[in-house]
Backbone as XML, in Angstrom:
<?xml version="1.0"?>
<chain id="A" units="angstrom">
  <residue number="1" name="UNK">
    <atom name="N" x="-24.695" y="-20.224" z="24.099"/>
    <atom name="CA" x="-23.420" y="-19.621" z="24.458"/>
    <atom name="C" x="-22.323" y="-20.233" z="23.576"/>
  </residue>
  <residue number="2" name="UNK">
    <atom name="N" x="-21.472" y="-19.394" z="22.942"/>
    <atom name="CA" x="-20.429" y="-19.931" z="22.076"/>
    <atom name="C" x="-19.398" y="-20.731" z="22.864"/>
  </residue>
  <residue number="3" name="UNK">
    <atom name="N" x="-18.924" y="-21.767" z="22.184"/>
    <atom name="CA" x="-17.898" y="-22.616" z="22.782"/>
    <atom name="C" x="-16.600" y="-21.826" z="22.910"/>
  </residue>
  <residue number="4" name="UNK">
    <atom name="N" x="-15.912" y="-21.874" z="24.072"/>
    <atom name="CA" x="-14.654" y="-21.127" z="24.223"/>
    <atom name="C" x="-13.590" y="-21.649" z="23.260"/>
  </residue>
  <residue number="5" name="UNK">
    <atom name="N" x="-12.798" y="-20.736" z="22.747"/>
    <atom name="CA" x="-11.737" y="-21.094" z="21.815"/>
    <atom name="C" x="-10.574" y="-21.717" z="22.574"/>
  </residue>
  <residue number="6" name="UNK">
    <atom name="N" x="-10.140" y="-22.861" z="22.075"/>
    <atom name="CA" x="-9.005" y="-23.536" z="22.692"/>
    <atom name="C" x="-7.727" y="-22.785" z="22.371"/>
  </residue>
  <residue number="7" name="UNK">
    <atom name="N" x="-6.901" y="-22.580" z="23.372"/>
    <atom name="CA" x="-5.626" y="-21.887" z="23.172"/>
    <atom name="C" x="-4.546" y="-22.939" z="22.910"/>
  </residue>
  <residue number="8" name="UNK">
    <atom name="N" x="-4.035" y="-22.959" z="21.711"/>
    <atom name="CA" x="-3.038" y="-23.958" z="21.322"/>
    <atom name="C" x="-1.698" y="-23.291" z="21.049"/>
  </residue>
  <residue number="9" name="UNK">
    <atom name="N" x="-0.660" y="-24.111" z="20.972"/>
    <atom name="CA" x="0.671" y="-23.590" z="20.633"/>
    <atom name="C" x="0.666" y="-22.982" z="19.231"/>
  </residue>
  <residue number="10" name="UNK">
    <atom name="N" x="-0.096" y="-23.610" z="18.326"/>
    <atom name="CA" x="-0.165" y="-23.098" z="16.957"/>
    <atom name="C" x="-0.792" y="-21.703" z="16.925"/>
  </residue>
  <residue number="11" name="UNK">
    <atom name="N" x="-1.897" y="-21.545" z="17.652"/>
    <atom name="CA" x="-2.550" y="-20.231" z="17.681"/>
    <atom name="C" x="-1.643" y="-19.201" z="18.343"/>
  </residue>
  <residue number="12" name="UNK">
    <atom name="N" x="-0.929" y="-19.616" z="19.385"/>
    <atom name="CA" x="0.012" y="-18.706" z="20.049"/>
    <atom name="C" x="1.111" y="-18.278" z="19.081"/>
  </residue>
  <residue number="13" name="UNK">
    <atom name="N" x="1.579" y="-19.197" z="18.234"/>
    <atom name="CA" x="2.617" y="-18.863" z="17.248"/>
    <atom name="C" x="2.086" y="-17.873" z="16.217"/>
  </residue>
  <residue number="14" name="UNK">
    <atom name="N" x="0.844" y="-18.041" z="15.805"/>
    <atom name="CA" x="0.228" y="-17.124" z="14.836"/>
    <atom name="C" x="0.051" y="-15.745" z="15.471"/>
  </residue>
  <residue number="15" name="UNK">
    <atom name="N" x="-0.438" y="-15.718" z="16.699"/>
    <atom name="CA" x="-0.589" y="-14.439" z="17.417"/>
    <atom name="C" x="0.750" y="-13.722" z="17.538"/>
  </residue>
  <residue number="16" name="UNK">
    <atom name="N" x="1.763" y="-14.464" z="17.961"/>
    <atom name="CA" x="3.097" y="-13.886" z="18.150"/>
    <atom name="C" x="3.631" y="-13.319" z="16.832"/>
  </residue>
  <residue number="17" name="UNK">
    <atom name="N" x="3.408" y="-14.022" z="15.743"/>
    <atom name="CA" x="3.857" y="-13.556" z="14.425"/>
    <atom name="C" x="3.169" y="-12.246" z="14.061"/>
  </residue>
  <residue number="18" name="UNK">
    <atom name="N" x="1.861" y="-12.171" z="14.274"/>
    <atom name="CA" x="1.133" y="-10.937" z="13.963"/>
    <atom name="C" x="1.567" y="-9.788" z="14.865"/>
  </residue>
  <residue number="19" name="UNK">
    <atom name="N" x="1.850" y="-10.088" z="16.124"/>
    <atom name="CA" x="2.288" y="-9.042" z="17.052"/>
    <atom name="C" x="3.689" y="-8.530" z="16.725"/>
  </residue>
  <residue number="20" name="UNK">
    <atom name="N" x="4.570" y="-9.424" z="16.285"/>
    <atom name="CA" x="5.954" y="-9.040" z="15.988"/>
    <atom name="C" x="6.067" y="-8.219" z="14.711"/>
  </residue>
  <residue number="21" name="UNK">
    <atom name="N" x="5.118" y="-8.393" z="13.809"/>
    <atom name="CA" x="5.168" y="-7.694" z="12.524"/>
    <atom name="C" x="4.046" y="-6.670" z="12.499"/>
  </residue>
  <residue number="22" name="UNK">
    <atom name="N" x="4.409" y="-5.430" z="12.460"/>
    <atom name="CA" x="3.453" y="-4.334" z="12.531"/>
    <atom name="C" x="2.562" y="-4.249" z="11.293"/>
  </residue>
  <residue number="23" name="UNK">
    <atom name="N" x="2.975" y="-4.883" z="10.209"/>
    <atom name="CA" x="2.259" y="-4.765" z="8.945"/>
    <atom name="C" x="1.332" y="-5.953" z="8.716"/>
  </residue>
  <residue number="24" name="UNK">
    <atom name="N" x="0.251" y="-5.748" z="7.954"/>
    <atom name="CA" x="-0.637" y="-6.859" z="7.627"/>
    <atom name="C" x="0.124" y="-7.949" z="6.862"/>
  </residue>
  <residue number="25" name="UNK">
    <atom name="N" x="-0.176" y="-9.199" z="7.176"/>
    <atom name="CA" x="0.482" y="-10.343" z="6.546"/>
    <atom name="C" x="-0.567" y="-11.258" z="5.935"/>
  </residue>
  <residue number="26" name="UNK">
    <atom name="N" x="-0.218" y="-11.892" z="4.810"/>
    <atom name="CA" x="-1.131" y="-12.868" z="4.234"/>
    <atom name="C" x="-0.864" y="-14.237" z="4.869"/>
  </residue>
  <residue number="27" name="UNK">
    <atom name="N" x="-1.765" y="-15.208" z="4.694"/>
    <atom name="CA" x="-1.593" y="-16.505" z="5.352"/>
    <atom name="C" x="-0.265" y="-17.197" z="5.030"/>
  </residue>
  <residue number="28" name="UNK">
    <atom name="N" x="0.201" y="-17.085" z="3.798"/>
    <atom name="CA" x="1.476" y="-17.724" z="3.441"/>
    <atom name="C" x="2.644" y="-17.077" z="4.192"/>
  </residue>
  <residue number="29" name="UNK">
    <atom name="N" x="2.616" y="-15.760" z="4.323"/>
    <atom name="CA" x="3.664" y="-15.065" z="5.081"/>
    <atom name="C" x="3.606" y="-15.462" z="6.557"/>
  </residue>
  <residue number="30" name="UNK">
    <atom name="N" x="2.402" y="-15.515" z="7.104"/>
    <atom name="CA" x="2.238" y="-15.917" z="8.504"/>
    <atom name="C" x="2.771" y="-17.329" z="8.702"/>
  </residue>
  <residue number="31" name="UNK">
    <atom name="N" x="2.425" y="-18.225" z="7.782"/>
    <atom name="CA" x="2.890" y="-19.615" z="7.876"/>
    <atom name="C" x="4.414" y="-19.684" z="7.842"/>
  </residue>
  <residue number="32" name="UNK">
    <atom name="N" x="5.016" y="-18.990" z="6.891"/>
    <atom name="CA" x="6.484" y="-19.016" z="6.761"/>
    <atom name="C" x="7.152" y="-18.481" z="8.025"/>
  </residue>
  <residue number="33" name="UNK">
    <atom name="N" x="6.681" y="-17.354" z="8.523"/>
    <atom name="CA" x="7.297" y="-16.731" z="9.702"/>
    <atom name="C" x="7.046" y="-17.538" z="10.979"/>
  </residue>
  <residue number="34" name="UNK">
    <atom name="N" x="5.834" y="-18.017" z="11.162"/>
    <atom name="CA" x="5.516" y="-18.789" z="12.375"/>
    <atom name="C" x="6.200" y="-20.153" z="12.363"/>
  </residue>
  <residue number="35" name="UNK">
    <atom name="N" x="6.455" y="-20.695" z="11.175"/>
    <atom name="CA" x="7.119" y="-22.001" z="11.059"/>
    <atom name="C" x="8.569" y="-21.959" z="11.515"/>
  </residue>
  <residue number="36" name="UNK">
    <atom name="N" x="9.150" y="-20.767" z="11.569"/>
    <atom name="CA" x="10.531" y="-20.657" z="12.047"/>
    <atom name="C" x="10.634" y="-21.130" z="13.493"/>
  </residue>
  <residue number="37" name="UNK">
    <atom name="N" x="9.626" y="-20.853" z="14.302"/>
    <atom name="CA" x="9.648" y="-21.297" z="15.703"/>
    <atom name="C" x="8.782" y="-22.541" z="15.928"/>
  </residue>
  <residue number="38" name="UNK">
    <atom name="N" x="7.887" y="-22.830" z="15.000"/>
    <atom name="CA" x="7.002" y="-24.000" z="15.098"/>
    <atom name="C" x="7.020" y="-24.740" z="13.756"/>
  </residue>
  <residue number="39" name="UNK">
    <atom name="N" x="8.079" y="-25.528" z="13.498"/>
    <atom name="CA" x="8.260" y="-26.154" z="12.183"/>
    <atom name="C" x="7.141" y="-27.109" z="11.764"/>
  </residue>
  <residue number="40" name="UNK">
    <atom name="N" x="6.361" y="-27.633" z="12.699"/>
    <atom name="CA" x="5.284" y="-28.568" z="12.347"/>
    <atom name="C" x="3.957" y="-27.872" z="12.062"/>
  </residue>
  <residue number="41" name="UNK">
    <atom name="N" x="3.953" y="-26.558" z="12.054"/>
    <atom name="CA" x="2.732" y="-25.793" z="11.797"/>
    <atom name="C" x="2.335" y="-25.944" z="10.328"/>
  </residue>
  <residue number="42" name="UNK">
    <atom name="N" x="1.121" y="-26.411" z="10.086"/>
    <atom name="CA" x="0.641" y="-26.597" z="8.721"/>
    <atom name="C" x="-0.115" y="-25.379" z="8.217"/>
  </residue>
  <residue number="43" name="UNK">
    <atom name="N" x="-0.134" y="-25.221" z="6.904"/>
    <atom name="CA" x="-0.826" y="-24.073" z="6.303"/>
    <atom name="C" x="-2.336" y="-24.147" z="6.570"/>
  </residue>
  <residue number="44" name="UNK">
    <atom name="N" x="-2.909" y="-25.355" z="6.578"/>
    <atom name="CA" x="-4.346" y="-25.493" z="6.863"/>
    <atom name="C" x="-4.654" y="-25.022" z="8.286"/>
  </residue>
  <residue number="45" name="UNK">
    <atom name="N" x="-3.747" y="-25.288" z="9.210"/>
    <atom name="CA" x="-3.911" y="-24.832" z="10.596"/>
    <atom name="C" x="-3.884" y="-23.312" z="10.660"/>
  </residue>
  <residue number="46" name="UNK">
    <atom name="N" x="-3.012" y="-22.703" z="9.868"/>
    <atom name="CA" x="-2.945" y="-21.235" z="9.824"/>
    <atom name="C" x="-4.277" y="-20.677" z="9.329"/>
  </residue>
  <residue number="47" name="UNK">
    <atom name="N" x="-4.785" y="-21.199" z="8.206"/>
    <atom name="CA" x="-6.059" y="-20.719" z="7.666"/>
    <atom name="C" x="-7.200" y="-20.914" z="8.672"/>
  </residue>
  <residue number="48" name="UNK">
    <atom name="N" x="-7.255" y="-22.075" z="9.299"/>
    <atom name="CA" x="-8.317" y="-22.381" z="10.261"/>
    <atom name="C" x="-8.270" y="-21.413" z="11.448"/>
  </residue>
  <residue number="49" name="UNK">
    <atom name="N" x="-7.078" y="-21.177" z="11.969"/>
    <atom name="CA" x="-6.939" y="-20.270" z="13.113"/>
    <atom name="C" x="-7.233" y="-18.826" z="12.733"/>
  </residue>
  <residue number="50" name="UNK">
    <atom name="N" x="-6.784" y="-18.395" z="11.566"/>
    <atom name="CA" x="-7.082" y="-17.032" z="11.118"/>
    <atom name="C" x="-8.586" y="-16.833" z="10.985"/>
  </residue>
  <residue number="51" name="UNK">
    <atom name="N" x="-9.263" y="-17.837" z="10.439"/>
    <atom name="CA" x="-10.711" y="-17.755" z="10.276"/>
    <atom name="C" x="-11.405" y="-17.609" z="11.631"/>
  </residue>
  <residue number="52" name="UNK">
    <atom name="N" x="-10.982" y="-18.397" z="12.602"/>
    <atom name="CA" x="-11.581" y="-18.335" z="13.943"/>
    <atom name="C" x="-11.244" y="-17.010" z="14.632"/>
  </residue>
  <residue number="53" name="UNK">
    <atom name="N" x="-10.000" y="-16.552" z="14.508"/>
    <atom name="CA" x="-9.591" y="-15.283" z="15.120"/>
    <atom name="C" x="-10.369" y="-14.118" z="14.508"/>
  </residue>
  <residue number="54" name="UNK">
    <atom name="N" x="-10.618" y="-14.194" z="13.199"/>
    <atom name="CA" x="-11.396" y="-13.169" z="12.504"/>
    <atom name="C" x="-12.852" y="-13.202" z="12.992"/>
  </residue>
  <residue number="55" name="UNK">
    <atom name="N" x="-13.405" y="-14.390" z="13.083"/>
    <atom name="CA" x="-14.779" y="-14.571" z="13.561"/>
    <atom name="C" x="-14.947" y="-14.048" z="14.990"/>
  </residue>
  <residue number="56" name="UNK">
    <atom name="N" x="-13.930" y="-14.250" z="15.815"/>
    <atom name="CA" x="-13.968" y="-13.796" z="17.209"/>
    <atom name="C" x="-13.681" y="-12.301" z="17.355"/>
  </residue>
  <residue number="57" name="UNK">
    <atom name="N" x="-13.329" y="-11.625" z="16.250"/>
    <atom name="CA" x="-13.034" y="-10.193" z="16.297"/>
    <atom name="C" x="-11.657" y="-9.871" z="16.844"/>
  </residue>
  <residue number="58" name="UNK">
    <atom name="N" x="-10.813" y="-10.886" z="16.957"/>
    <atom name="CA" x="-9.465" y="-10.683" z="17.497"/>
    <atom name="C" x="-8.551" y="-9.996" z="16.481"/>
  </residue>
  <residue number="59" name="UNK">
    <atom name="N" x="-8.748" y="-10.313" z="15.204"/>
    <atom name="CA" x="-7.957" y="-9.717" z="14.131"/>
    <atom name="C" x="-8.906" y="-9.143" z="13.092"/>
  </residue>
  <residue number="60" name="UNK">
    <atom name="N" x="-8.346" y="-8.372" z="12.159"/>
    <atom name="CA" x="-9.142" y="-7.857" z="11.050"/>
    <atom name="C" x="-8.444" y="-8.200" z="9.746"/>
  </residue>
  <residue number="61" name="UNK">
    <atom name="N" x="-9.230" y="-8.263" z="8.688"/>
    <atom name="CA" x="-8.650" y="-8.563" z="7.384"/>
    <atom name="C" x="-8.539" y="-7.287" z="6.565"/>
  </residue>
  <residue number="62" name="UNK">
    <atom name="N" x="-7.524" y="-7.273" z="5.731"/>
    <atom name="CA" x="-7.274" y="-6.161" z="4.821"/>
    <atom name="C" x="-7.366" y="-6.739" z="3.416"/>
  </residue>
  <residue number="63" name="UNK">
    <atom name="N" x="-8.248" y="-6.171" z="2.605"/>
    <atom name="CA" x="-8.435" y="-6.681" z="1.247"/>
    <atom name="C" x="-7.913" y="-5.671" z="0.239"/>
  </residue>
  <residue number="64" name="UNK">
    <atom name="N" x="-7.061" y="-6.154" z="-0.640"/>
    <atom name="CA" x="-6.534" y="-5.342" z="-1.732"/>
    <atom name="C" x="-6.905" y="-6.036" z="-3.033"/>
  </residue>
  <residue number="65" name="UNK">
    <atom name="N" x="-7.337" y="-5.291" z="-4.045"/>
    <atom name="CA" x="-7.737" y="-5.914" z="-5.304"/>
    <atom name="C" x="-6.632" y="-6.812" z="-5.871"/>
  </residue>
  <residue number="66" name="UNK">
    <atom name="N" x="-7.020" y="-8.034" z="-6.231"/>
    <atom name="CA" x="-6.086" y="-8.963" z="-6.852"/>
    <atom name="C" x="-5.136" y="-9.656" z="-5.887"/>
  </residue>
  <residue number="67" name="UNK">
    <atom name="N" x="-5.295" y="-9.439" z="-4.593"/>
    <atom name="CA" x="-4.401" y="-10.034" z="-3.593"/>
    <atom name="C" x="-5.211" y="-10.886" z="-2.617"/>
  </residue>
  <residue number="68" name="UNK">
    <atom name="N" x="-4.535" y="-11.878" z="-2.028"/>
    <atom name="CA" x="-5.206" y="-12.641" z="-0.974"/>
    <atom name="C" x="-5.350" y="-11.743" z="0.249"/>
  </residue>
  <residue number="69" name="UNK">
    <atom name="N" x="-6.325" y="-12.013" z="1.105"/>
    <atom name="CA" x="-6.492" y="-11.173" z="2.299"/>
    <atom name="C" x="-5.235" y="-11.168" z="3.167"/>
  </residue>
  <residue number="70" name="UNK">
    <atom name="N" x="-5.004" y="-10.050" z="3.793"/>
    <atom name="CA" x="-3.925" y="-9.894" z="4.766"/>
    <atom name="C" x="-4.593" y="-9.704" z="6.123"/>
  </residue>
  <residue number="71" name="UNK">
    <atom name="N" x="-3.889" y="-10.063" z="7.180"/>
    <atom name="CA" x="-4.473" y="-10.011" z="8.521"/>
    <atom name="C" x="-3.590" y="-9.207" z="9.456"/>
  </residue>
  <residue number="72" name="UNK">
    <atom name="N" x="-4.237" y="-8.525" z="10.391"/>
    <atom name="CA" x="-3.531" y="-7.701" z="11.358"/>
    <atom name="C" x="-4.417" y="-7.528" z="12.582"/>
  </residue>
  <residue number="73" name="UNK">
    <atom name="N" x="-3.814" y="-7.083" z="13.662"/>
    <atom name="CA" x="-4.616" y="-6.724" z="14.829"/>
    <atom name="C" x="-5.279" y="-5.384" z="14.549"/>
  </residue>
  <residue number="74" name="UNK">
    <atom name="N" x="-6.497" y="-5.178" z="15.055"/>
    <atom name="CA" x="-7.189" y="-3.902" z="14.821"/>
    <atom name="C" x="-6.375" y="-2.717" z="15.343"/>
  </residue>
  <residue number="75" name="UNK">
    <atom name="N" x="-6.448" y="-1.635" z="14.616"/>
    <atom name="CA" x="-5.730" y="-0.413" z="14.989"/>
    <atom name="C" x="-6.729" y="0.627" z="15.456"/>
  </residue>
  <residue number="76" name="UNK">
    <atom name="N" x="-6.313" y="1.411" z="16.439"/>
    <atom name="CA" x="-7.196" y="2.418" z="17.008"/>
    <atom name="C" x="-7.151" y="3.732" z="16.239"/>
  </residue>
  <residue number="77" name="UNK">
    <atom name="N" x="-5.991" y="4.059" z="15.676"/>
    <atom name="CA" x="-5.904" y="5.359" z="15.012"/>
    <atom name="C" x="-5.921" y="5.197" z="13.495"/>
  </residue>
  <residue number="78" name="UNK">
    <atom name="N" x="-6.171" y="6.300" z="12.831"/>
    <atom name="CA" x="-6.234" y="6.301" z="11.374"/>
    <atom name="C" x="-4.897" y="5.874" z="10.787"/>
  </residue>
  <residue number="79" name="UNK">
    <atom name="N" x="-4.969" y="5.212" z="9.660"/>
    <atom name="CA" x="-3.745" y="4.826" z="8.976"/>
    <atom name="C" x="-4.051" y="4.607" z="7.496"/>
  </residue>
  <residue number="80" name="UNK">
    <atom name="N" x="-3.016" y="4.630" z="6.726"/>
    <atom name="CA" x="-3.103" y="4.303" z="5.308"/>
    <atom name="C" x="-2.248" y="3.063" z="5.092"/>
  </residue>
  <residue number="81" name="UNK">
    <atom name="N" x="-2.456" y="2.411" z="3.972"/>
    <atom name="CA" x="-1.646" y="1.252" z="3.625"/>
    <atom name="C" x="-0.765" y="1.597" z="2.437"/>
  </residue>
  <residue number="82" name="UNK">
    <atom name="N" x="0.455" y="1.086" z="2.472"/>
    <atom name="CA" x="1.374" y="1.196" z="1.345"/>
    <atom name="C" x="1.428" y="-0.181" z="0.697"/>
  </residue>
  <residue number="83" name="UNK">
    <atom name="N" x="1.157" y="-0.264" z="-0.604"/>
    <atom name="CA" x="1.180" y="-1.546" z="-1.306"/>
    <atom name="C" x="2.255" y="-1.508" z="-2.375"/>
  </residue>
  <residue number="84" name="UNK">
    <atom name="N" x="3.255" y="-2.391" z="-2.242"/>
    <atom name="CA" x="4.346" y="-2.462" z="-3.209"/>
    <atom name="C" x="3.925" y="-3.364" z="-4.369"/>
  </residue>
  <residue number="85" name="UNK">
    <atom name="N" x="3.874" y="-2.800" z="-5.569"/>
    <atom name="CA" x="3.455" y="-3.563" z="-6.741"/>
    <atom name="C" x="4.511" y="-4.580" z="-7.179"/>
  </residue>
  <residue number="86" name="UNK">
    <atom name="N" x="5.756" y="-4.418" z="-6.727"/>
    <atom name="CA" x="6.828" y="-5.367" z="-7.068"/>
    <atom name="C" x="6.809" y="-6.576" z="-6.136"/>
  </residue>
  <residue number="87" name="UNK">
    <atom name="N" x="6.913" y="-6.321" z="-4.836"/>
    <atom name="CA" x="7.039" y="-7.411" z="-3.856"/>
    <atom name="C" x="5.692" y="-7.880" z="-3.312"/>
  </residue>
  <residue number="88" name="UNK">
    <atom name="N" x="4.627" y="-7.127" z="-3.570"/>
    <atom name="CA" x="3.276" y="-7.387" z="-3.046"/>
    <atom name="C" x="3.209" y="-7.218" z="-1.531"/>
  </residue>
  <residue number="89" name="UNK">
    <atom name="N" x="4.221" y="-6.590" z="-0.947"/>
    <atom name="CA" x="4.259" y="-6.347" z="0.495"/>
    <atom name="C" x="3.294" y="-5.219" z="0.852"/>
  </residue>
  <residue number="90" name="UNK">
    <atom name="N" x="2.655" y="-5.355" z="2.002"/>
    <atom name="CA" x="1.745" y="-4.334" z="2.515"/>
    <atom name="C" x="2.354" y="-3.779" z="3.795"/>
  </residue>
  <residue number="91" name="UNK">
    <atom name="N" x="2.416" y="-2.467" z="3.895"/>
    <atom name="CA" x="2.919" y="-1.822" z="5.102"/>
    <atom name="C" x="1.892" y="-0.806" z="5.582"/>
  </residue>
  <residue number="92" name="UNK">
    <atom name="N" x="1.916" y="-0.552" z="6.875"/>
    <atom name="CA" x="1.009" y="0.426" z="7.476"/>
    <atom name="C" x="1.731" y="1.753" z="7.592"/>
  </residue>
  <residue number="93" name="UNK">
    <atom name="N" x="1.057" y="2.807" z="7.205"/>
    <atom name="CA" x="1.556" y="4.165" z="7.374"/>
    <atom name="C" x="0.680" y="4.801" z="8.449"/>
  </residue>
  <residue number="94" name="UNK">
    <atom name="N" x="1.130" y="4.719" z="9.703"/>
    <atom name="CA" x="0.376" y="5.322" z="10.805"/>
    <atom name="C" x="0.519" y="6.832" z="10.723"/>
  </residue>
  <residue number="95" name="UNK">
    <atom name="N" x="-0.593" y="7.493" z="10.656"/>
    <atom name="CA" x="-0.543" y="8.945" z="10.557"/>
    <atom name="C" x="-1.883" y="9.544" z="10.955"/>
  </residue>
  <residue number="96" name="UNK">
    <atom name="N" x="-1.830" y="10.687" z="11.499"/>
    <atom name="CA" x="-3.040" y="11.462" z="11.780"/>
    <atom name="C" x="-3.228" y="12.513" z="10.687"/>
  </residue>
  <residue number="97" name="UNK">
    <atom name="N" x="-2.331" y="12.537" z="9.729"/>
    <atom name="CA" x="-2.275" y="13.611" z="8.743"/>
    <atom name="C" x="-2.986" y="13.296" z="7.429"/>
  </residue>
  <residue number="98" name="UNK">
    <atom name="N" x="-3.815" y="12.267" z="7.391"/>
    <atom name="CA" x="-4.509" y="11.941" z="6.152"/>
    <atom name="C" x="-5.719" y="12.859" z="6.026"/>
  </residue>
  <residue number="99" name="UNK">
    <atom name="N" x="-5.663" y="13.749" z="5.082"/>
    <atom name="CA" x="-6.764" y="14.680" z="4.847"/>
    <atom name="C" x="-7.279" y="14.460" z="3.434"/>
  </residue>
  <residue number="100" name="UNK">
    <atom name="N" x="-8.395" y="13.805" z="3.340"/>
    <atom name="CA" x="-8.993" y="13.516" z="2.042"/>
    <atom name="C" x="-10.386" y="14.121" z="2.031"/>
  </residue>
  <residue number="101" name="UNK">
    <atom name="N" x="-10.656" y="14.861" z="1.000"/>
    <atom name="CA" x="-11.985" y="15.436" z="0.871"/>
    <atom name="C" x="-12.858" y="14.434" z="0.123"/>
  </residue>
  <residue number="102" name="UNK">
    <atom name="N" x="-13.815" y="13.891" z="0.835"/>
    <atom name="CA" x="-14.709" y="12.910" z="0.239"/>
    <atom name="C" x="-15.817" y="13.613" z="-0.530"/>
  </residue>
  <residue number="103" name="UNK">
    <atom name="N" x="-16.302" y="12.962" z="-1.572"/>
    <atom name="CA" x="-17.436" y="13.552" z="-2.296"/>
    <atom name="C" x="-18.687" y="13.500" z="-1.414"/>
  </residue>
  <residue number="104" name="UNK">
    <atom name="N" x="-19.697" y="14.241" z="-1.808"/>
    <atom name="CA" x="-20.962" y="14.186" z="-1.077"/>
    <atom name="C" x="-21.515" y="12.768" z="-1.167"/>
  </residue>
  <residue number="105" name="UNK">
    <atom name="N" x="-21.831" y="12.213" z="-0.019"/>
    <atom name="CA" x="-22.372" y="10.859" z="0.037"/>
    <atom name="C" x="-23.889" y="10.958" z="-0.105"/>
  </residue>
  <residue number="106" name="UNK">
    <atom name="N" x="-24.477" y="10.160" z="-1.004"/>
    <atom name="CA" x="-25.934" y="10.215" z="-1.172"/>
    <atom name="C" x="-26.660" y="9.887" z="0.135"/>
  </residue>
  <residue number="107" name="UNK">
    <atom name="N" x="-27.834" y="10.474" z="0.302"/>
    <atom name="CA" x="-28.622" y="10.271" z="1.521"/>
    <atom name="C" x="-28.997" y="8.810" z="1.747"/>
  </residue>
  <residue number="108" name="UNK">
    <atom name="N" x="-29.086" y="8.034" z="0.670"/>
    <atom name="CA" x="-29.511" y="6.637" z="0.809"/>
    <atom name="C" x="-28.344" y="5.701" z="1.190"/>
  </residue>
  <residue number="109" name="UNK">
    <atom name="N" x="-27.173" y="6.285" z="1.475"/>
    <atom name="CA" x="-25.995" y="5.478" z="1.824"/>
    <atom name="C" x="-25.400" y="5.974" z="3.129"/>
  </residue>
  <residue number="110" name="UNK">
    <atom name="N" x="-25.183" y="5.042" z="4.051"/>
    <atom name="CA" x="-24.540" y="5.377" z="5.323"/>
    <atom name="C" x="-23.122" y="4.823" z="5.292"/>
  </residue>
  <residue number="111" name="UNK">
    <atom name="N" x="-22.150" y="5.703" z="5.311"/>
    <atom name="CA" x="-20.742" y="5.315" z="5.211"/>
    <atom name="C" x="-20.217" y="4.895" z="6.586"/>
  </residue>
  <residue number="112" name="UNK">
    <atom name="N" x="-19.633" y="3.705" z="6.665"/>
    <atom name="CA" x="-19.062" y="3.197" z="7.916"/>
    <atom name="C" x="-17.570" y="3.469" z="8.029"/>
  </residue>
  <residue number="113" name="UNK">
    <atom name="N" x="-16.932" y="3.831" z="6.938"/>
    <atom name="CA" x="-15.494" y="4.078" z="6.977"/>
    <atom name="C" x="-14.917" y="4.071" z="5.577"/>
  </residue>
  <residue number="114" name="UNK">
    <atom name="N" x="-13.616" y="4.209" z="5.505"/>
    <atom name="CA" x="-12.936" y="4.184" z="4.220"/>
    <atom name="C" x="-11.510" y="3.712" z="4.441"/>
  </residue>
  <residue number="115" name="UNK">
    <atom name="N" x="-10.876" y="3.278" z="3.368"/>
    <atom name="CA" x="-9.482" y="2.853" z="3.421"/>
    <atom name="C" x="-8.683" y="3.672" z="2.425"/>
  </residue>
  <residue number="116" name="UNK">
    <atom name="N" x="-7.459" y="3.970" z="2.784"/>
    <atom name="CA" x="-6.555" y="4.668" z="1.880"/>
    <atom name="C" x="-5.404" y="3.713" z="1.581"/>
  </residue>
  <residue number="117" name="UNK">
    <atom name="N" x="-5.227" y="3.401" z="0.308"/>
    <atom name="CA" x="-4.138" y="2.518" z="-0.110"/>
    <atom name="C" x="-3.296" y="3.268" z="-1.131"/>
  </residue>
  <residue number="118" name="UNK">
    <atom name="N" x="-2.020" y="3.436" z="-0.806"/>
    <atom name="CA" x="-1.084" y="4.074" z="-1.727"/>
    <atom name="C" x="-0.336" y="2.970" z="-2.466"/>
  </residue>
  <residue number="119" name="UNK">
    <atom name="N" x="-0.433" y="2.967" z="-3.777"/>
    <atom name="CA" x="0.221" y="1.950" z="-4.602"/>
    <atom name="C" x="1.543" y="2.506" z="-5.110"/>
  </residue>
  <residue number="120" name="UNK">
    <atom name="N" x="2.560" y="1.672" z="-5.133"/>
    <atom name="CA" x="3.873" y="2.096" z="-5.615"/>
    <atom name="C" x="4.878" y="0.983" z="-5.434"/>
  </residue>
  <residue number="121" name="UNK">
    <atom name="N" x="6.138" y="1.367" z="-5.266"/>
    <atom name="CA" x="7.198" y="0.373" z="-5.086"/>
    <atom name="C" x="8.078" y="0.774" z="-3.917"/>
  </residue>
  <residue number="122" name="UNK">
    <atom name="N" x="8.348" y="-0.189" z="-3.054"/>
    <atom name="CA" x="9.287" y="0.030" z="-1.959"/>
    <atom name="C" x="10.688" y="0.131" z="-2.541"/>
  </residue>
  <residue number="123" name="UNK">
    <atom name="N" x="11.513" y="0.977" z="-1.978"/>
    <atom name="CA" x="12.875" y="1.148" z="-2.497"/>
    <atom name="C" x="13.641" y="-0.162" z="-2.518"/>
  </residue>
  <residue number="124" name="UNK">
    <atom name="N" x="13.448" y="-1.015" z="-1.503"/>
    <atom name="CA" x="14.172" y="-2.290" z="-1.480"/>
    <atom name="C" x="13.741" y="-3.184" z="-2.641"/>
  </residue>
  <residue number="125" name="UNK">
    <atom name="N" x="12.513" y="-3.061" z="-3.125"/>
    <atom name="CA" x="12.060" y="-3.842" z="-4.278"/>
    <atom name="C" x="12.658" y="-3.292" z="-5.567"/>
  </residue>
  <residue number="126" name="UNK">
    <atom name="N" x="12.820" y="-1.981" z="-5.629"/>
    <atom name="CA" x="13.402" y="-1.353" z="-6.820"/>
    <atom name="C" x="14.879" y="-1.711" z="-6.931"/>
  </residue>
  <residue number="127" name="UNK">
    <atom name="N" x="15.610" y="-1.634" z="-5.816"/>
    <atom name="CA" x="17.050" y="-1.908" z="-5.846"/>
    <atom name="C" x="17.354" y="-3.392" z="-5.966"/>
  </residue>
  <residue number="128" name="UNK">
    <atom name="N" x="16.373" y="-4.264" z="-5.688"/>
    <atom name="CA" x="16.591" y="-5.709" z="-5.790"/>
    <atom name="C" x="16.552" y="-6.191" z="-7.233"/>
  </residue>
  <residue number="129" name="UNK">
    <atom name="N" x="16.135" y="-5.348" z="-8.139"/>
    <atom name="CA" x="16.047" y="-5.743" z="-9.561"/>
    <atom name="C" x="17.403" y="-5.899" z="-10.186"/>
  </residue>
</chain>
């Protein structure tokens, strides 16, 4: 039987940060935001807790080529991701309107899902130049 996960103030701060921000966050962003209310929170603690939360199925990771993993709570409905090439920010585009025609999948492959990532620049990143 797996050992129960200890509920700590640090883990609560990480959870609260993920809940307050609807978009996937990378560990450095989580650390910066959670440190506002928990100044003694270390980056190693953030990584350790994210790893355990991921292992427990509490959160999911989002992988984008060339970027560190981002973390978020699992979503029930379909969504796409918006990736800003300037700020490296990731945002969720919740929508039921994603209609993509997939190619024929070979019989020897069972598809479990797909991700849609729209690459571009957020207006705030463009105007910040």
